[in-house]
Backbone as numpy.savetxt, mean C-alpha at the origin, in Angstrom:
# Nx Ny Nz CAx CAy CAz Cx Cy Cz
-7.58 -0.03 8.94 -6.74 0.65 7.97 -6.12 -0.36 7.01
-5.62 -1.47 7.55 -4.98 -2.46 6.67 -5.97 -3.06 5.69
-7.21 -3.29 6.12 -8.21 -3.86 5.22 -8.59 -2.88 4.10
-8.58 -1.59 4.39 -8.87 -0.58 3.38 -7.80 -0.61 2.28
-6.54 -0.72 2.69 -5.44 -0.77 1.73 -5.48 -2.07 0.93
-5.71 -3.18 1.60 -5.80 -4.47 0.92 -6.95 -4.46 -0.09
-8.08 -3.92 0.30 -9.24 -3.84 -0.60 -8.89 -3.00 -1.83
-8.20 -1.88 -1.63 -7.79 -1.05 -2.77 -6.88 -1.84 -3.72
-5.91 -2.54 -3.17 -4.97 -3.30 -3.99 -5.72 -4.34 -4.84
-6.61 -5.08 -4.20 -7.34 -6.13 -4.92 -8.28 -5.54 -5.96
-9.06 -4.53 -5.56 -10.08 -3.99 -6.46 -9.52 -3.11 -7.56
-8.51 -2.31 -7.25 -8.04 -1.32 -8.21 -6.75 -1.70 -8.93
-5.93 -2.51 -8.31 -4.66 -2.88 -8.95 -4.69 -4.28 -9.52
-5.69 -5.08 -9.10 -5.80 -6.45 -9.60 -7.20 -6.74 -10.15
-7.91 -5.70 -10.53 -9.20 -5.87 -11.20 -10.26 -6.61 -10.42
-10.18 -6.58 -9.08 -11.19 -7.23 -8.25 -11.15 -8.73 -8.24
-9.98 -9.30 -8.51 -9.85 -10.77 -8.54 -10.36 -11.41 -7.25
-11.30 -12.29 -7.39 -11.89 -12.97 -6.22 -10.96 -14.02 -5.63
-10.03 -14.54 -6.43 -9.14 -15.60 -5.98 -7.88 -15.06 -5.28
-7.72 -13.74 -5.25 -6.51 -13.15 -4.68 -6.71 -12.85 -3.20
-5.82 -13.39 -2.38 -5.84 -13.10 -0.95 -4.52 -12.44 -0.59
-4.61 -11.32 0.10 -3.42 -10.60 0.54 -3.50 -10.44 2.04
-2.41 -10.80 2.71 -2.30 -10.62 4.15 -1.47 -9.36 4.42
-1.64 -8.78 5.58 -0.95 -7.54 5.93 0.56 -7.68 5.93
1.07 -8.89 6.13 2.51 -9.11 6.19 3.12 -9.60 4.87
2.30 -9.77 3.84 2.82 -10.24 2.55 3.76 -9.21 1.93
4.86 -9.69 1.37 5.81 -8.83 0.66 5.20 -8.50 -0.70
4.68 -7.30 -0.83 3.97 -6.90 -2.04 4.89 -6.76 -3.24
6.06 -6.22 -3.02 7.00 -5.99 -4.11 7.74 -7.27 -4.47
8.34 -7.91 -3.49 9.09 -9.13 -3.73 8.21 -10.28 -4.19
6.95 -10.27 -3.76 6.02 -11.32 -4.13 5.34 -11.08 -5.47
5.66 -9.97 -6.11 5.11 -9.67 -7.42 3.66 -9.20 -7.40
3.15 -8.84 -6.24 1.77 -8.38 -6.15 1.61 -6.94 -6.64
2.70 -6.17 -6.56 2.67 -4.78 -7.00 3.96 -4.46 -7.72
3.84 -3.81 -8.89 5.02 -3.34 -9.62 5.10 -1.82 -9.41
6.12 -1.21 -9.97 6.41 0.19 -9.65 5.28 1.17 -9.99
4.65 1.03 -11.14 3.56 1.96 -11.48 2.36 1.76 -10.57
2.07 0.53 -10.23 0.97 0.26 -9.31 1.29 0.82 -7.93
2.56 0.77 -7.53 2.96 1.34 -6.24 2.70 2.85 -6.22
2.95 3.52 -7.33 2.69 4.96 -7.38 1.19 5.24 -7.25
0.37 4.41 -7.86 -1.09 4.56 -7.71 -1.51 4.30 -6.26
-0.90 3.32 -5.63 -1.20 3.01 -4.24 -0.79 4.17 -3.33
0.35 4.75 -3.58 0.81 5.90 -2.78 -0.16 7.07 -2.96
-0.62 7.31 -4.18 -1.61 8.38 -4.40 -2.89 8.10 -3.63
-3.33 6.84 -3.62 -4.51 6.46 -2.86 -4.31 6.74 -1.37
-3.18 6.34 -0.83 -2.89 6.55 0.59 -2.88 8.04 0.92
-2.27 8.85 0.06 -2.24 10.29 0.30 -3.65 10.87 0.34
-4.49 10.43 -0.57 -5.86 10.94 -0.62 -6.70 10.40 0.54
-6.64 9.10 0.73 -7.47 8.45 1.76 -7.14 8.92 3.17
-5.85 9.13 3.45 -5.42 9.46 4.81 -4.93 10.90 4.94
-5.20 11.71 3.90 -4.89 13.14 3.92 -3.44 13.42 4.32
-2.52 12.83 3.55 -1.09 13.02 3.79 -0.42 13.45 2.50
0.77 13.96 2.64 1.65 14.19 1.50 2.91 13.40 1.82
3.18 12.37 1.04 4.34 11.51 1.29 5.52 12.07 0.50
6.55 12.56 1.21 7.71 13.10 0.50 8.52 11.98 -0.15
9.23 12.30 -1.23 10.01 11.28 -1.94 10.97 10.50 -1.04
11.57 11.15 -0.05 12.51 10.45 0.82 11.84 9.38 1.70
10.51 9.45 1.84 9.79 8.44 2.62 9.29 7.28 1.76
9.42 7.40 0.45 8.96 6.33 -0.46 10.04 5.25 -0.55
10.19 4.55 0.57 11.23 3.53 0.68 10.62 2.14 0.78
11.42 1.15 0.49 10.98 -0.24 0.57 10.52 -0.56 2.00
11.21 0.02 2.99 10.85 -0.25 4.39 9.44 0.25 4.72
9.03 1.36 4.13 7.71 1.93 4.42 6.58 1.33 3.59
6.91 0.67 2.46 5.86 0.24 1.55 5.96 -1.21 1.09
6.81 -2.01 1.73 6.97 -3.40 1.32 5.74 -4.25 1.66
5.13 -3.98 2.80 3.94 -4.73 3.22 2.85 -3.75 3.62
1.62 -4.24 3.69 0.52 -3.40 4.15 0.77 -2.99 5.60
1.30 -3.88 6.42 1.61 -3.54 7.81 2.61 -2.40 7.90
3.62 -2.42 7.03 4.61 -1.34 7.02 3.96 -0.02 6.62
3.02 -0.07 5.68 2.30 1.14 5.27 1.48 1.71 6.42
0.77 0.83 7.12 -0.04 1.26 8.25 0.85 1.88 9.33
1.98 1.24 9.63 2.91 1.79 10.62 3.39 3.17 10.19
3.74 3.32 8.91 4.20 4.61 8.40 3.10 5.66 8.54
1.89 5.34 8.11 0.77 6.28 8.20 0.55 6.73 9.63
0.57 5.78 10.56 0.35 6.10 11.97 1.46 6.98 12.52
2.70 6.76 12.07 3.83 7.59 12.53 3.70 9.03 12.06
3.35 9.21 10.80 3.31 10.57 10.25 2.04 11.32 10.55
0.98 10.63 10.94 -0.29 11.27 11.26 -0.33 11.82 12.69
0.71 11.60 13.47 0.72 12.02 14.88 0.76 13.53 14.96
């Protein structure tokens, strides 16, 4: 799951940059890897890919700061 999200970020939000490496624990927002509009695109991808509807109250820094946090969130709500 984490590699699917990382692949989406690199290919769709960073134009497939070959020099970009993202780890599951990297701070995407604080590290400048994702800005707010890109985060909305990423959330739409997650909703489609994992068949979820993410309510606005769940769109928090804690749930989306890192790929690991996203995976944890997806696993919690998919139960």
